[in-house]
C-alpha positions in Angstrom: 0.0 0.1 0.0 2.7 2.4 1.0 4.6 1.9 -2.5 1.6 2.1 -4.4 0.7 5.5 -3.0 4.4 6.7 -2.9 4.4 5.7 -6.9 1.1 7.5 -7.5 2.1 10.7 -5.5 5.7 10.6 -7.1 4.0 10.4 -10.7 1.6 13.5 -9.6 4.3 15.6 -8.7 6.6 15.0 -11.6 3.6 15.7 -14.0 2.6 18.9 -12.5 4.3 22.1 -12.1 4.7 24.3 -8.8 1.6 26.1 -9.2 -0.4 23.2 -9.8 0.8 21.4 -6.7 0.2 24.5 -4.4 -3.3 24.8 -5.6 -5.0 22.1 -3.7 -3.4 22.1 -0.4 -4.0 26.1 -0.4 -7.6 25.4 -1.4 -8.4 23.1 1.2 -6.6 25.4 3.8 -8.7 28.5 2.7 -11.9 26.5 3.1 -11.0 25.0 6.6 -10.0 28.4 7.6 -13.5 29.5 6.6 -15.3 26.9 8.4 -13.3 27.7 11.5 -14.1 31.4 11.2 -17.8 31.0 10.6 -18.0 28.5 13.7 -16.2 31.2 15.8 -18.5 34.2 14.5 -21.6 31.9 15.2 -20.6 30.1 18.2 -17.7 32.0 19.8 -15.2 29.1 19.3 -13.6 27.5 16.0 -14.5 24.0 17.2 -16.8 22.5 19.4 -15.9 22.6 23.1 -16.1 19.5 25.2 -17.0 19.6 28.9 -13.3 20.0 29.7 -13.3 23.6 28.2 -16.8 24.8 28.8 -17.8 23.2 32.0 -20.9 20.9 32.6 -21.7 17.5 34.1 -21.3 14.0 32.9 -23.3 11.2 34.1 -22.8 7.4 33.5 -25.5 4.9 34.3 -25.9 1.3 33.8 -29.5 1.2 32.3 -31.7 -0.9 29.8 -33.0 2.4 28.6 -32.1 3.7 25.0 -30.4 7.0 24.8 -33.5 8.5 22.8 -35.7 7.5 26.2 -33.1 9.2 28.5 -32.8 12.3 26.5 -36.6 12.6 26.5 -36.4 12.0 30.4 -34.1 14.6 31.3 -35.2 17.1 28.6 -36.0 19.9 31.4 -32.1 20.0 31.8 -29.6 21.2 29.5 -28.6 17.9 28.1 -26.1 18.3 25.4 -25.3 14.6 24.6 -26.4 10.9 25.2 -24.6 8.0 23.9 -24.7 4.1 24.5 -21.3 2.5 25.4 -21.7 -1.0 26.0 -24.0 -1.6 28.9 -23.8 1.8 30.3 -25.3 5.3 28.8 -23.3 8.4 29.2 -25.3 11.8 29.4 -23.5 15.1 29.2 -25.1 18.3 30.6 -24.2 22.0 30.0 -23.4 24.3 32.9 -26.4 24.6 35.5 -26.6 26.6 38.7 -26.4 24.7 42.1 -30.0 24.4 42.6 -30.6 22.5 39.2 -27.3 20.5 39.5 -28.5 19.1 42.8 -32.0 18.3 41.4 -30.5 16.4 38.5 -28.2 14.3 40.8 -31.0 13.7 42.9 -33.4 12.7 40.0 -30.8 10.2 38.6 -29.7 8.9 42.0 -33.4 8.1 42.7 -33.7 6.1 39.5 -30.3 4.4 39.1 -28.2 2.7 41.7 -25.0 2.3 39.8 -24.2 6.0 38.7 -21.1 7.9 38.0 -20.9 11.5 38.2 -18.2 14.0 36.9 -18.6 17.8 37.1 -16.2 20.5 35.6 -17.0 24.0 36.6 -17.0 26.8 34.1 -14.2 28.8 35.4 -12.1 26.1 35.3 -13.1 25.2 31.7 -12.2 29.0 30.8 -8.9 28.7 32.4 -8.1 25.3 30.6 -9.1 27.2 26.9 -6.3 30.0 27.8 -4.0 27.0 28.6 -4.6 25.1 25.3 -4.0 28.4 23.3 -0.8 28.8 25.2 0.3 25.3 24.7 -0.4 25.6 20.9 1.3 28.9 20.6 4.2 27.8 22.4 4.3 24.7 20.4 4.5 26.4 17.3 7.1 29.2 18.3 9.4 26.5 19.8 8.8 24.6 16.3 9.7 27.7 14.5 12.8 28.3 16.3 14.1 24.8 15.8 13.4 24.6 12.2 15.0 28.0 11.5 18.2 27.0 13.5 18.3 23.6 11.7 18.0 25.1 8.0 19.1 28.7 8.7 17.3 29.7 5.6 13.6 31.7 5.3 12.0 29.8 2.7 12.7 26.2 3.7 11.6 27.0 7.2 8.6 28.8 6.2 7.4 25.8 4.1 7.8 23.6 7.3 5.9 25.8 9.5 3.0 26.6 7.0 2.7 22.8 6.5 2.4 22.2 10.2 -0.1 25.2 10.4 -2.3 23.8 7.5 -2.3 20.3 9.0 -3.7 21.8 12.5 -6.1 24.0 10.7 -7.4 21.0 8.6 -7.6 18.7 11.5 -9.6 21.2 13.5 -12.1 22.0 10.5 -12.6 18.1 10.3 -13.4 18.1 14.2 -15.9 21.0 13.7 -17.7 19.2 10.6 -17.6 15.7 12.1 -19.0 17.0 15.3 -15.7 15.9 17.4 -15.5 18.1 20.4 -12.2 19.7 21.5 -11.4 17.7 25.0 -8.0 17.3 26.7 -7.6 13.9 24.6 -8.2 15.9 21.4 -6.0 18.8 22.2 -3.1 16.2 22.9 -3.9 14.8 19.5 -3.4 18.4 17.7 -0.2 18.9 19.6 1.1 15.4 18.4 0.2 16.3 14.9 3.1 19.3 15.1 5.5 16.7 15.7 4.3 14.2 12.9 4.2 16.9 10.6 7.7 18.5 11.4 9.1 15.0 11.1 7.9 14.5 7.4 8.8 18.0 6.4 12.2 18.0 8.0 13.0 14.7 6.1 11.9 16.2 2.7 13.6 19.4 3.4 16.5 17.8 4.5 16.9 15.6 1.6 16.2 18.5 -1.0 18.6 21.1 0.6 21.4 18.8 2.0 21.5 15.8 -0.3 23.3 15.4 -3.7 21.3 14.7 -7.1 18.7 16.6 -8.8 15.4 17.7 -7.2 13.2 15.2 -8.5 15.5 12.3 -7.4 15.7 13.8 -3.9 12.0 14.3 -3.6 11.3 10.9 -5.0 13.6 9.1 -2.2 12.4 11.3 0.3 8.7 10.6 -0.7 9.2 6.7 -0.6 10.6 7.0 2.9 8.0 9.4 4.5 5.0 7.6 2.7 6.0 4.3 4.4 6.5 6.1 7.8 2.9 7.9 7.6 1.1 4.6 6.3 2.5 2.7 9.1 1.3 5.0 11.7 -2.0 5.2 10.0 -2.3 1.6 10.2 -1.7 1.6 13.8 -4.2 4.6 14.3 -6.9 2.9 12.4 -6.8 -0.4 14.5 -7.0 1.7 17.6 -10.0 3.7 16.2 -11.7 0.4 15.1 -11.1 -1.2 18.6 -11.9 1.6 20.9 -14.9 2.5 19.0 -16.8 -0.7 17.8 -15.3 -3.4 20.0 -18.5 -3.4 22.3 -20.4 -4.5 19.0 -18.5 -7.7 19.1 -17.8 -8.4 22.7 -20.8 -6.9 24.7 -19.0 -6.7 28.1 -16.6 -4.0 26.3 -17.5 -0.2 26.2 -16.5 2.3 23.7 -13.3 4.1 24.8 -14.4 7.5 23.7 -11.2 9.3 24.4 -9.0 6.9 22.5 -11.6 7.1 19.5 -11.6 10.8 19.4 -7.7 10.9 19.6 -7.3 8.2 16.6 -9.7 10.0 14.7 -8.3 13.4 14.7 -4.8 12.0 14.0 -5.9 10.0 11.2 -7.6 13.1 9.7 -4.3 15.3 10.4 -2.3 12.7 8.9 -3.8 12.5 5.6 -3.8 16.4 5.6 0.0 15.9 6.4 0.5 13.5 3.3 -1.0 16.2 1.0 0.7 19.4 2.6 4.4 17.7 2.8 4.2 16.2 -0.6 2.2 18.7 -2.6 2.3 22.1 -0.7 6.0 21.7 1.0 7.4 19.8 -2.3 6.0 22.6 -4.5 7.9 25.4 -2.2 10.9 23.7 -2.1 11.2 22.8 -6.0 10.6 26.2 -6.7 13.1 27.4 -4.4 15.7 25.0 -5.2 15.3 25.3 -9.1 15.9 29.2 -9.1 18.7 30.2 -11.1 20.9 31.6 -8.3 20.4 28.4 -6.5 20.8 25.8 -9.3 24.2 25.1 -9.1 24.2 24.7 -5.2 21.2 22.2 -5.1 21.2 20.2 -8.3 24.9 18.5 -7.8 
């Protein structure tokens, strides 16, 4: 699979000029930015915030009632989500005042015996939002410094940072469209994407800038190595997603592991974006840069 995908991409890159390579990644980046902007204007957040970031209450109960029945039963409360996980049902509620919170807990405890309740206050959720933005910002700044120190040239460094930025934006837009909430787990997935993106981009940039041979040869060799790395990771993530999401359908005693399911699907979307951004966007920029007349003698050796 990795070899076949690498061959397809290699042939595509060789048969299109630099502007054509840049067109698709930049178009998808633009659409993703529009999705996030529209979401921010309409809801105040570019992505759907999970309970970790906006506060609320999560109640897990063991019951034979369907999620639809429970949603109707507790419709008088600010219920935001109801989902089946094996033999248990998880209900999530928005922020409530103390009186309504106490009444909800009393209602649930009075109807069910095996109850688990988790609560996050709105103040704590807002603090986490600030910390999440700081974590992403610090990660990008640190990445940019390391990349620039490594290559000491603006264009290749910019291409690496742009590719990583695009990976994060596209993954976040996917979360918004697919209804995946921003939680501590999915935030970790977005941060991991920075590492995955930089890994493949530095592989490509290092081969083009520092290795001998024509640009086409260096890109082709880097592509075969990078695609093998990425598809191996995608295979592991696909297995994790299937097991964490659907294993309870085969073994009823198992429950859906929501955290792992969300982390894996965000990483899968981000890695597909990384394949496009590394081997089309970054390649197009590097190929243009390395083939400029003043650098031709330096890079085509």
